C-alpha positions as CSV (number, residue, x, y, z in Angstrom):
1,X,20.8,9.0,-18.0
2,X,19.6,10.5,-21.3
3,X,19.7,14.3,-21.8
4,X,16.7,16.0,-20.4
5,X,14.5,17.9,-23.0
6,X,13.7,21.5,-21.9
7,X,10.0,20.5,-22.3
8,X,10.3,17.5,-20.0
9,X,9.3,17.6,-16.4
10,X,12.6,18.2,-14.6
11,X,11.9,16.6,-11.2
12,X,11.6,12.9,-12.2
13,X,13.9,12.5,-15.2
14,X,14.2,8.7,-14.8
15,X,10.6,7.9,-14.2
16,X,9.1,5.1,-16.3
17,X,5.6,6.1,-17.4
18,X,3.1,3.3,-18.0
19,X,-0.2,4.4,-19.6
20,X,-3.6,2.8,-20.2
21,X,-5.3,2.7,-23.6
22,X,-3.9,-0.2,-25.6
23,X,-6.4,-1.4,-28.2
24,X,-8.8,1.5,-27.6
25,X,-7.0,4.8,-27.6
26,X,-4.1,3.8,-29.8
27,X,-4.4,6.6,-32.4
28,X,-4.1,9.3,-29.8
29,X,-1.4,7.6,-27.8
30,X,0.8,7.0,-30.8
31,X,0.2,10.5,-32.1
32,X,1.2,12.0,-28.7
33,X,4.3,9.8,-28.5
34,X,5.4,10.9,-32.0
35,X,4.6,14.6,-31.2
36,X,6.8,14.6,-28.1
37,X,9.6,12.5,-29.7
38,X,9.8,14.4,-33.0
39,X,9.0,18.0,-31.9
40,X,10.0,18.1,-28.2
41,X,12.9,15.7,-28.1
42,X,11.8,13.1,-25.6
43,X,9.6,10.0,-25.3
44,X,6.6,10.7,-23.0
45,X,5.9,7.1,-22.0
46,X,7.7,3.8,-22.1
47,X,4.9,1.2,-21.6
48,X,1.3,0.9,-22.7
49,X,-1.2,-1.4,-21.0
50,X,-4.6,-2.7,-21.9
51,X,-6.5,-5.5,-23.5
52,X,-9.3,-6.0,-26.0
53,X,-12.6,-7.4,-24.6
54,X,-12.0,-11.1,-23.8
55,X,-12.6,-13.5,-21.0
56,X,-9.1,-13.1,-19.6
57,X,-9.7,-9.3,-19.2
58,X,-11.0,-7.6,-16.1
59,X,-11.3,-4.0,-15.1
60,X,-11.8,-3.1,-18.8
61,X,-15.0,-5.0,-19.5
62,X,-16.4,-2.3,-21.8
63,X,-18.2,-2.3,-25.1
64,X,-15.8,0.1,-26.8
65,X,-13.0,-2.4,-26.3
66,X,-14.5,-4.5,-29.0
67,X,-12.1,-4.5,-31.9
68,X,-11.2,-6.8,-34.8
69,X,-8.0,-8.7,-35.4
70,X,-6.6,-6.2,-37.9
71,X,-7.1,-3.3,-35.4
72,X,-5.3,-5.3,-32.7
73,X,-2.4,-6.1,-35.0
74,X,-2.1,-2.6,-36.2
75,X,-2.0,-1.3,-32.6
76,X,0.6,-3.8,-31.6
77,X,2.8,-3.1,-34.5
78,X,2.6,0.7,-33.9
79,X,3.9,0.2,-30.3
80,X,6.6,-2.2,-31.5
81,X,7.9,0.3,-34.1
82,X,8.3,2.9,-31.3
83,X,9.9,0.5,-28.8
84,X,7.0,0.9,-26.4
85,X,6.5,-2.2,-24.2
86,X,3.1,-3.8,-24.2
87,X,1.6,-5.0,-20.9
88,X,-1.6,-7.1,-21.5
89,X,-4.1,-6.7,-18.7
90,X,-5.3,-10.3,-18.3
91,X,-6.4,-9.7,-14.7
92,X,-9.5,-11.9,-14.4
93,X,-9.6,-13.3,-10.9
94,X,-11.7,-16.4,-11.4
95,X,-10.3,-18.1,-14.4
96,X,-10.2,-21.9,-14.4
97,X,-8.3,-24.5,-16.4
98,X,-10.9,-24.6,-19.1
99,X,-10.5,-20.9,-19.8
100,X,-6.8,-21.3,-20.7
101,X,-7.7,-22.4,-24.3
102,X,-9.2,-19.0,-25.1
103,X,-8.1,-18.3,-28.7
104,X,-7.9,-14.5,-28.4
105,X,-6.0,-14.4,-25.2
106,X,-3.4,-16.9,-26.5
107,X,-3.2,-15.1,-29.9
108,X,-2.4,-11.8,-28.1
109,X,0.3,-13.6,-26.0
110,X,1.9,-15.0,-29.2
111,X,1.9,-11.5,-30.7
112,X,3.5,-10.0,-27.6
113,X,6.1,-12.7,-27.6
114,X,7.0,-12.3,-31.2
115,X,6.9,-8.5,-31.4
116,X,9.0,-7.6,-28.3
117,X,11.9,-5.4,-29.2
118,X,12.3,-4.1,-25.6
119,X,12.2,-7.6,-24.1
120,X,9.8,-6.0,-21.6
121,X,6.4,-7.1,-22.9
122,X,4.4,-8.6,-20.1
123,X,1.0,-9.9,-18.9
124,X,-0.6,-8.5,-15.8
125,X,-2.4,-11.3,-14.1
126,X,-4.4,-12.1,-10.9
127,X,-5.2,-15.8,-11.6
128,X,-2.7,-18.5,-10.4
129,X,-3.8,-20.8,-13.2
130,X,-3.2,-18.2,-15.9
131,X,0.2,-17.3,-14.4
132,X,1.2,-20.9,-14.6
133,X,0.0,-21.2,-18.1
134,X,2.0,-18.1,-19.3
135,X,5.1,-19.2,-17.4
136,X,5.0,-22.6,-19.2
137,X,3.8,-21.6,-22.7
138,X,5.3,-18.1,-23.0
139,X,8.4,-17.9,-20.8
140,X,9.8,-15.0,-22.9
141,X,7.1,-12.7,-21.5
142,X,7.3,-11.0,-18.1
143,X,4.6,-11.5,-15.5
144,X,3.2,-8.7,-13.3
145,X,1.0,-9.3,-10.2
146,X,-2.2,-7.3,-10.6
147,X,-3.8,-4.9,-8.1
148,X,-6.7,-7.4,-8.2
149,X,-4.3,-10.0,-6.9
150,X,-3.2,-8.0,-3.9
151,X,-6.7,-6.7,-3.2
152,X,-8.7,-9.9,-3.3
153,X,-5.9,-12.0,-1.9
154,X,-5.8,-10.1,1.4
155,X,-2.4,-8.6,0.9
156,X,-3.1,-4.9,1.4
157,X,-0.9,-3.3,4.0
158,X,1.3,-6.5,4.4
159,X,4.9,-6.1,3.3
160,X,5.5,-9.9,3.6
161,X,2.8,-10.5,1.0
162,X,4.4,-8.0,-1.4
163,X,7.8,-9.6,-0.9
164,X,6.4,-13.1,-1.6
165,X,4.7,-11.8,-4.8
166,X,8.1,-10.2,-5.8
167,X,9.5,-13.7,-5.7
168,X,6.8,-15.1,-7.9
169,X,6.4,-12.3,-10.4
170,X,8.8,-10.0,-12.3
171,X,6.9,-6.9,-11.1
172,X,4.2,-6.2,-8.5
173,X,1.4,-3.7,-8.6
174,X,1.0,-1.9,-5.3
175,X,-2.5,-1.6,-3.9
176,X,-3.7,2.1,-4.4
177,X,-4.2,2.7,-0.7
178,X,-0.6,1.4,0.0
179,X,0.9,3.9,-2.5
180,X,0.6,6.4,0.4
181,X,1.6,3.9,3.1
182,X,5.2,5.1,3.4
183,X,6.1,2.8,6.3
184,X,5.2,-0.2,4.1
185,X,6.9,1.2,1.0
186,X,10.1,1.7,2.9
187,X,10.2,-2.0,3.7
188,X,10.1,-3.1,0.1
189,X,13.5,-3.9,-1.4
190,X,14.2,-3.7,-5.1
191,X,11.9,-0.7,-5.5
192,X,12.2,-0.7,-9.3
193,X,10.2,-3.9,-9.3
194,X,7.1,-2.3,-7.8
195,X,4.5,-0.4,-9.9
196,X,2.7,2.6,-8.3
197,X,-0.6,3.9,-9.6
198,X,-0.6,7.6,-9.5
199,X,-3.9,8.7,-10.9
200,X,-6.5,6.4,-9.3
201,X,-9.8,8.3,-9.3
202,X,-11.5,6.0,-6.9
203,X,-11.9,6.8,-3.2
204,X,-9.4,6.0,-0.6
205,X,-10.0,3.0,1.7
206,X,-12.9,1.9,-0.6
207,X,-14.9,-0.9,1.0
208,X,-16.3,-2.0,-2.3
209,X,-13.0,-2.5,-4.2
210,X,-12.8,-6.3,-3.7
211,X,-16.5,-6.8,-4.7
212,X,-16.0,-4.5,-7.7
213,X,-13.0,-6.5,-9.0
214,X,-14.9,-9.8,-8.5
215,X,-17.9,-8.4,-10.3
216,X,-15.8,-7.3,-13.3
217,X,-14.2,-10.7,-13.5
218,X,-17.6,-12.4,-13.5
219,X,-18.9,-10.0,-16.2
220,X,-16.0,-10.8,-18.4
221,X,-16.9,-14.4,-18.5
222,X,-20.5,-13.6,-19.4
223,X,-20.3,-10.2,-21.0
224,X,-23.7,-10.2,-22.7
225,X,-25.7,-11.9,-20.0
226,X,-24.2,-10.7,-16.7
227,X,-26.4,-8.8,-14.3
228,X,-24.3,-6.3,-12.4
229,X,-27.3,-4.3,-11.0
230,X,-26.6,-5.4,-7.4
231,X,-23.1,-3.9,-7.5
232,X,-24.4,-0.7,-9.2
233,X,-26.8,-0.1,-6.3
234,X,-24.0,-0.5,-3.8
235,X,-21.7,1.8,-5.7
236,X,-24.3,4.5,-5.9
237,X,-24.1,4.9,-2.1
238,X,-20.4,4.4,-1.8
239,X,-19.2,7.9,-2.5
240,X,-17.3,6.9,-5.7
241,X,-19.6,9.1,-7.8
242,X,-20.0,11.9,-5.4
243,X,-17.7,14.9,-6.3
244,X,-17.9,16.3,-2.7
245,X,-16.7,13.0,-1.3
246,X,-13.9,12.7,-3.8
247,X,-12.6,16.3,-3.2
248,X,-13.2,17.0,0.5
249,X,-13.8,13.9,2.5
250,X,-10.9,13.6,5.1
251,X,-10.8,9.8,4.8
252,X,-12.3,8.8,1.5
253,X,-11.0,11.6,-0.8
254,X,-9.8,10.7,-4.3
255,X,-6.6,8.6,-4.5
256,X,-5.0,10.6,-7.4
257,X,-1.6,11.8,-6.3
258,X,-0.4,15.4,-6.5
259,X,3.1,16.4,-7.5
260,X,4.7,16.5,-4.0
261,X,3.3,13.0,-3.3
262,X,4.8,11.6,-6.6
263,X,8.1,13.4,-5.9
264,X,8.3,11.7,-2.5
265,X,7.8,8.3,-4.0
266,X,10.4,9.1,-6.6
267,X,12.9,10.2,-3.9
268,X,12.2,6.9,-2.1
269,X,13.6,5.1,-5.2
270,X,10.4,4.1,-7.0
271,X,10.6,4.6,-10.8
272,X,7.7,2.7,-12.4
273,X,4.5,4.9,-12.3
274,X,1.3,3.7,-13.9
275,X,-1.6,5.8,-15.2
276,X,-5.0,4.1,-15.3
277,X,-7.6,5.0,-17.9
278,X,-10.3,2.3,-17.7
279,X,-13.8,3.4,-18.2
280,X,-12.9,6.5,-20.4
281,X,-14.8,6.7,-23.6
282,X,-11.9,8.5,-25.3
283,X,-8.3,9.5,-24.7
284,X,-8.7,13.0,-23.4
285,X,-8.4,12.1,-19.7
286,X,-5.4,9.9,-20.3
287,X,-3.7,12.6,-22.3
288,X,-4.4,15.2,-19.8
289,X,-2.6,13.2,-17.1
290,X,0.3,12.6,-19.5
291,X,0.5,16.3,-20.1
292,X,0.3,17.0,-16.4
293,X,3.0,14.5,-15.4
294,X,5.6,14.4,-18.2
295,X,5.6,18.0,-19.4
296,X,7.3,20.9,-17.7
297,X,4.7,23.3,-16.3
298,X,6.7,25.6,-14.1
299,X,7.2,28.5,-16.6
300,X,4.8,30.9,-18.2
301,X,6.4,30.5,-21.6
302,X,5.4,28.6,-24.7
303,X,6.9,25.5,-23.0
304,X,3.9,25.4,-20.6
305,X,1.6,22.5,-20.3
306,X,-1.5,24.2,-21.7
307,X,0.3,25.7,-24.7
308,X,1.9,22.4,-25.7
309,X,-1.4,20.5,-25.1
310,X,-3.2,22.9,-27.4
311,X,-0.5,22.5,-30.1
312,X,-0.8,18.7,-29.8
313,X,-4.6,18.6,-30.2
314,X,-4.4,20.9,-33.1
315,X,-1.9,18.6,-34.7
316,X,-4.2,15.6,-34.8
317,X,-7.4,17.4,-35.7
318,X,-8.6,16.8,-39.3
319,X,-8.0,19.6,-41.7
320,X,-11.2,21.3,-42.7
């Protein structure tokens, strides 16, 4: 175990933090990583995940994910130089054989294969045809079973499904509702191969989650022409966008975990914790969760979360 920085959260020293934002919030993530490494003496996250807008993507079908080839390359090189593993979120559920020739998706896989100092670069997938394609053409890359796979494949709450996926993939994302299903989690062996999402801001037991994922995959295949209004109408009555439901509903409250809940998962032997960031127009929410989870916040001194957060934001603001 590496020495613990006095600024680092003391209660989960071996946690592997996996943050969203690749190819969209790269400037802020790299700056925060450098700030913590150079000034505070530790590396705040080990993995970054994401994908530019492409037909293999799902969950992040957003206009602000449009970027050019040079921006993608610069982002990838910045993570490579810092030994940060890159997990490409190629989670489209409905890909067919004809989609496997996508030039951008394959170019990103080639880059991840060729710029892989940690030997941990991976693709997160939900499609069996894409999984087979990557296993054959890019065997150097790791494969991760997506939340979309476990959700739309009917595996939620079923330890036998998780164990089968662990045989087929290098790592397995756990369904957000199952992150608090301790009886199921206890049955999973090799706990370091399971990834737990800790800041899911959707509701618990969401009945629309499978439809939402299918809608996102469809929209990725027809980004400019897809009509998602039917799903939007359903979502408006689902409680996802209602603050009262998220904060107070006894069954459907927000899925984001608090410190004791994450500590319990850590004590059970889980180490790979993922922070989602899809849908955010900027990096502020992602960085808030990073500050909350990786920095020590149990003292009133200059080491406290808010003081360090303020110093970081000041460090990247342009000089006037």
